[in-house]
N, C-alpha and C positions, 0 to 999 in steps of 0.2 A: 407748045413750045419744048422739046426737049431739053432738061437738062441736065450738057454734058460735060460741062468746067469741073464740076467737082470727082467724076471721074477720071481725069483726062490731071490734073493737077494729083490726083494719088498717086496715080506712077511715074512723076517723078520728083514724089516728095521725097528722094534721098538724095537729091542733085537743088533741088532749091527749098524758100522758108515761101509759103503760102500769108497773106495777109487781108481778112476780108474789108474792105471799111465801104461804109457808106458814105455819101456827100455832107453827110453831116457833120464825120469831124472831119473838122474843118483844120490841125495838123499834119495832117497827112496830106490832103488833098491841096494843102499850100503845098508842103515838102518836094511832092513829086508831081506839080503842078496838074494837076488831075479837071480836064476838062468834062468830063460826062459818064456817065454809068453808060456800059459796062470799058473800064481801060485797064486793059494790062502792061504790070513794070516792072519788065525783070534786070536783080539786079547780083553785079556779082559775093560774095563773099563780107569782101569790103566794105559795099555798100552801094558800088558806084553800077550809073548805070547802063546796063547792059543793051537795052530796048528797049519798046513799047508801043501798043499796036492796040485799037480798039478788039469793034465789032467783029467775030470769029462765026461763017454759017453753020459748023456744024464740028463734032467734036477729029476730026482728021486737021481740019484744018489753025485747027486749036493745040495741035499734036503737034503737025509743022513748025508752026513759032515756034516749040518748046525744045524740039528737034537739032532749031539752024544755032541755038547758046548754050542748051543742055548736052547736047551728041545723043 
């Protein structure tokens, strides 16, 4: 499987903060109601959830999700 998420996140780093966590980080799992991995939760600067989505098949689909909310 191609690892495309890190490069896609890097392109949008100016508009968001990336937090990587695994299911063992129980505080984040509870806070963001993460049912499994991969889960992507996009937050605005105030910490309000903009959207969440789960598995994406390729870099283009991941970037399309970012563009909707980050421009």
